[in-house]
N, C-alpha and C positions, 0 to 999 in steps of 0.2 A: 695690242690688246691681248693679254694673256688669260687663258681660261684653262680650267682643269675639267677632267671627266665628271667630277661630282657636281660642278656648276651647271652642267647640262640638265640636271634633274629639276632645276628651279625655273626653267624657261617655259614658255607657253607654246603648245602645239596648235597650229592653225588648221590642219587637216590630218587625215589618217594616212600614216606612212604605208601601212600594209595594203591599202586600197589604191594609193596613188603612185607608188614607186615599184618599179621592176628591178629586182636585185641583179647585179652583174655577177656572172659566174666566175670570172677571173679578174684579178687586179689589173690596174692600168699597166704597171711595169712589174712583171713577175719576179725578175731578178732583184729589183729594188725592194719589193715587198718581202721577199725572202730574207734579205739583209736586215730590213727593219724588224721582222719577226724574230730573227736570231738575236738582235740587239735587245729587243723587249724581253725575250725569255731570259737572257743573261742578266738583265736588269731586275726582273721579278724573282729570279732564283734565290736572291739573297734577302727577300722580304721576310719579316718576322711579325707575327700578329700576337700582341699581348693584351691581357685584360687588366684593367685598373679599377679598383674600388676604393671606397673611403670618403668620397665627397657626397655632398647633399645638393642636388640640383634645384631643390626648392629654395635654398638659401643663397647659393652661388650661381650666377648666370652661366649658361652653357659656353658662351664665348670666352669668358674668363677662365673656366676650367680648361678649355681647349688650349688657350695661350700658355697656361701654366704647364700643361702636359708636354707641349711642344718644347718649351724651354728646358723642362726637367729631363726629358729623354733624348735631347739632342747629343748628349755625350755618348749615347749607345750606338748612334748611327744617324742616318738621314731620316727625319720624321716625314713620311710621305702623306699620312692622313690620320685624322682622329675622328672616329665614328661614335655615335651614341645610339643605343637601341631605340626602337620606335615605341616601346612601352616603358617609359621611365619609372612608373610607379611599381612595376613588377621586376624590372631589370635595371638596377642602379649601377651600371658599369659603363666604362668607356673603353673602346678598343683603339689601341695605338698601333699603327702599321709602320714598322721601321725597315730601313734598308741598311744592312751592315756592309762592311768592307769585305775584301777577299778572305779575311781570316774567319768569317762566319761566326764571330763571337758576340753578335748583337743580343742573342738570347741570354747568355751568361751575364753580360753587362746590365741588361734590363732587370734580371732577377736580383742583382746586387742592390738595386734601388728599392727593394721590398721593405716597407716600413719607414721609408724616408719621409722627412717633413715637407709638406707642400704648402706651408703657411696657413695653419688653422686646421689641417687634417693630414693624416698619414696615408701614404699610398700603399695599398695592398696589391702587389704585382704578382701575377701568375699567368700561365698560358691558358688559352681557351680550351674547354674540354674537346675531346676528339670528335664528338658529334657536331659541335658548333664549328670546328675547323673544317669538317667535311662540308657543312652547309655553306660556309664562307667560300670555299673553293668552287663549289657548284655554282653559286651565284656569280662569282668572278668569271668563270668560264662562259656562262651564258651571256653575261654582260659584254664580254669581249667579242663573242660571236655576233651579237646584234650590232655592236659598233663597227666591226669589220665589214659586215654586210652593207651597212649604210655608208661607210667610208669609201667603199669601192663601187658605189652606185654611179653609173655613167651619166645619169640625168643631172648630177650635180658637179660635173667636171668643169664647166665653164659658166660663169655668171657675173652679174653686175649688181651694185647697190645704188638705188636711186633715192635722192632726197630733194626737197624743195618744191614738191607738188602741193596741191591743195589738200591739206590734212583735215579739212572739215568734212571731206567726203567719207561715205561709208566704205567699209572694207571691199565690198563687191564693186563699188563704183571706182575705187582706186585701181583695182585689178583690171577692170574692163578698160579704163582709160590708158593705163600703161601698156597693157597687152596690145592695144590698137596702135599705140605710138611706136612700139618696138617690133611689130609684126613683120615689117619689111626687112629686119636684120637677119632673120632665120627662124628655124623651128624652136619655139619656146617650150621647154619641158616642164617648168615648174615656176610658180609665182608665189612668193610669201610676203604678205603685207603685215608689217609690225606696227600696230597702232600705238604701242607704248613709246617706242623710239622714233616713230614717225619716219620710217624708211621702208623700202620695198626691195627685196632680192628677186632678181629675174635670172633664170638659168636657160642656157641654150644648148642644143645638141652638139654644136660644132664650135670650134675656136673662132672661125670666121664670123659667126653670129655675134660672139662676144666682142670682137674687134669692131664690127660695124656699129654695135650699140655704144661703144666707147666714143665713136665719132659724133654721137648725138649729145655729147656733154655740152651743157649751156643752152640746149634747145628749150622750147616752151611747150608745156602741156596745159591746155585750157587757160593760157595767159600766165602761167607760173613757170619761171625759169628753173630748170632742174639741174642738179649736179650728179655726175655719175662717177663711181669708182669701182674698181674690181672687188668682187666679193671674195672673202677668204674661202677657198675651196680646197678639196683634198689635194689637187694637183700642185698647189703652191703654198699650202699651209706648213708643210714639213720641209724645211730647208735642209740641204745635205749636211750631215754631221761631220765634224772634225774627228780624226782618229782618237779613239778612246772616250768620246763623248756619248752620253745617253740622253734620252728625252726625259725632261721633268718639267712639265708645263710649257705650252707653246700656243700659238694662235690656232685655236680650234676651228675646224671647218664650220661655216655658218649654218649649213643645213643640219649638222649634227646637234647644234644647240637648239635649232628650231624644233626638232623632234625629240628633244631630251626628255620632256615630261611623258610623252607617249612611250618611249623606251623604258622609262622607270615603271610605268604602269604594267608593261609587258613583263618586266622582271618581277614585280610584286605578284602578279598572277601566276607566273611560272614557279616562283619559290613557294607560294601558298600550296600549289598542287604537289610540289616536291615534298613539302613538310607533311602533307596529308598522307602521301604514299609512304614516307618514312615512318610515320606514326602507325599506319596500318600494318606495316611490316613488323614493327616492334610488338604490336598487340597480337599479331598472329604467332610470333615467337613466344610471347608470354603465355598465350592460350595453349600452345603446344606443350610448353614446359609444365603448366598446371595439369594438363591432361596426363602427361607422363607421371607427374607426382601422385595423381590419384590412382593411376593404374599400378604403380609400384607396390603398394601394400596388397592389392588384390593378386598381383603376380606372385608375391612371396607366399601368400596364403595358399594359392593354387599349387605352387611348387611343393609346399609342405604336405598338402593333401595327396598329391601324386606320389611323393616319397613314401607316405604311410601306406597307401594302397599297394604300391610296389612291394613293400616289405611284407605285407599280409599275403600277397600273391606268391612271393618266394617261399614263405612258410607253408602255405597250402601245397605248393608243388613239391616241397621236400617231404611232407607227410604222405603225399600220394606215392612218391617213389619208394618210401619206406614200407608202405602197406603192400605195394606190388612185390617188393623183394621178400617180404614175410610170407606172402601167399605162395610165391614160387618155392621158397625153402620148405614149407609144410607139405607141399605137394610132392617134392622130391623125397621127403622122409616117410611119405605115405600116411601123413596125419590128415584128419578131416579138416575142412575149412573152419576157421575160427569164427565165433559169434561176433557180430559187428559191434556189440556193446562192450565186449571184453577185449576186442582186438587192439584198441588203442592203449589198454593198460598192460597187456601181456606181450605185445609184439617185441618189445625191447628185450624181455627176459628170455623168450624162446630163441631169439637170434644169438 
């Protein structure tokens, strides 16, 4: 059973992860986790996100558009995912996430397909704006942090899947009956009843509890013979990789699929807050720019006024010095002080 991270968003959450699960501070195997992280970073370092326009989602089904885009861009690299905006009426684009090879030329190859025929419409290919790319990276980082936290949770390290019980029972009745049946195996950390697939996942704190539960395969619960298998958990979902191989689709841990919808809700809430903060920051910057633009003419007028006042002050100071020099010269010559009304007219002549 192969699943992808995006598929987790479509599942049903039976309880609240944040209220029922205690996150593990460290991974099960730090060395293995470090290697896996290095592999993942090497894998994602060559990801390219492009924007494609030109199609009409009201006339062409979304699945058909997705298939066409995957086939069209596979020559540019490995098509990892095709996403569509949540507001199709306002944003008529599709985002294609590509993974190029070591030459890192996926961008150039994708741009060369700009204007190419897609069978009824032409593809307008370009890169997402810088703001959208930042938003995408923020969402990706937050999504990875949530998945890492849940993936390393010790409560979901060992577990079993039970089928064959009385599916006519209510969810709480199934949980109560199976919990009582497996209580002797060890400490039960979590029970998930899937009414759609008619199965129940039961997790234990220790591997011994899991082994004891497997021994009850074929036993009866209220007259119904049950079948028990190991549930895909973090510990055994990711098989060791061969040299040079990278992950691209694998058996996803069951508990991560269980909480997929709730994780998506957390991501939506987080990104809504992030967008509001980013918008507030832009509005503050715009307000600051407008305030500066309004102050600029006033500042120029004030500067001009100050320059005129300084010029008048210098002229007055010069006249004052000239009058003082004239008075001193007349005193040295023994002449009487000059009349104030005539001083300004004759001072230059007598000097």
